[in-house]
TILO-50951 format. One record per residue (C-alpha): y, z negated, x negated. Coordinates in steps of 0.2 Angstrom, whole numbers, padded with zeros to 4 digits, always signed. Last residue first. Layout:
YZX...
***
This chain:
+0433-0568-0557+0442-0554-0562+0436-0535-0562+0441-0520-0570+0445-0502-0567+0432-0497-0554+0433-0478-0551+0433-0466-0537+0445-0453-0543+0455-0457-0529+0451-0475-0526+0457-0483-0542+0449-0500-0541+0456-0517-0546+0442-0528-0543+0444-0547-0538+0427-0556-0538+0423-0572-0527+0406-0564-0521+0414-0562-0503+0427-0549-0509+0444-0546-0514+0450-0528-0518+0466-0523-0529+0471-0505-0525+0474-0490-0536+0480-0474-0529+0499-0474-0525+0501-0489-0535+0496-0508-0532+0488-0508-0514+0482-0523-0508+0465-0524-0500+0455-0537-0492+0437-0541-0487+0427-0528-0496+0410-0533-0495+0395-0539-0506+0402-0529-0520+0395-0516-0533+0408-0504-0525+0402-0489-0515+0416-0476-0513+0418-0465-0498+0426-0449-0494+0435-0438-0481+0430-0451-0467+0430-0444-0450+0442-0444-0435+0458-0450-0446+0461-0434-0452+0481-0431-0450+0483-0442-0464+0466-0440-0474+0454-0455-0473+0445-0464-0487+0431-0476-0485+0429-0490-0497+0411-0498-0497+0405-0515-0500+0394-0516-0483+0407-0527-0475+0419-0512-0476+0435-0507-0484+0446-0495-0477+0458-0484-0487+0471-0472-0479+0478-0457-0488+0494-0447-0486+0506-0462-0483+0513-0462-0500+0497-0459-0508+0489-0474-0502+0490-0485-0485+0479-0500-0484+0465-0506-0471+0453-0521-0472+0437-0527-0463+0429-0512-0457+0412-0518-0450+0397-0510-0457+0393-0491-0458+0406-0481-0451+0409-0478-0434+0418-0460-0431+0437-0462-0429+0447-0467-0415+0462-0458-0409+0480-0459-0402+0483-0473-0391+0499-0474-0383+0516-0482-0383+0527-0467-0389+0535-0476-0404+0519-0487-0406+0508-0473-0409+0490-0481-0410+0476-0475-0423+0460-0485-0423+0448-0486-0438+0430-0489-0432+0416-0499-0440+0413-0510-0424+0420-0524-0433+0438-0516-0432+0451-0509-0443+0468-0505-0435+0481-0492-0439+0499-0493-0431+0508-0477-0431+0528-0474-0430+0534-0488-0440+0542-0475-0452+0532-0481-0468+0515-0481-0459+0509-0497-0451+0493-0507-0457+0481-0518-0447+0466-0528-0451+0451-0537-0443+0452-0532-0425+0436-0539-0418+0424-0528-0407+0422-0514-0396+0438-0504-0401+0449-0495-0387+0457-0511-0380+0476-0506-0378+0492-0516-0374+0509-0510-0379+0526-0516-0377+0522-0535-0375+0534-0547-0371+0546-0558-0379+0560-0548-0376+0567-0548-0393+0551-0552-0401+0545-0534-0394+0526-0537-0396+0512-0525-0399+0495-0530-0392+0478-0525-0397+0462-0530-0389+0445-0527-0400+0436-0542-0392+0440-0555-0407+0458-0552-0405+0472-0541-0412+0490-0544-0414+0505-0534-0417
***
């Protein structure tokens, strides 16, 4: 899958060398993507502050979240795929429930300039990279920073 600066998403079949899904439902750049464990849903974070949900198996757009404050810059699956975390340019992590992508279920403000990338470590802990050069370990489900490096 690829995303561009204009919010266009393409999913490619490398065996055929062609696209199997093309969509443009987000208005700004696609900054990050994640796929569920079954390879069915593709989640996209966008500069317009929305989380996009695309059904790859059915080759269609499912839904777009409400816009959040700031650009969404990263996305990670947590709790064995039951939660989705999105980082923002404002230094906030937004949490979404699986099957509840329309609105964020919770938010967690970090003392960071931004949340540019997230890597899940456990079901509830992510390592977060920020423009301030600090890597933070964050337990996003009780909303607590565990430690910082940098």
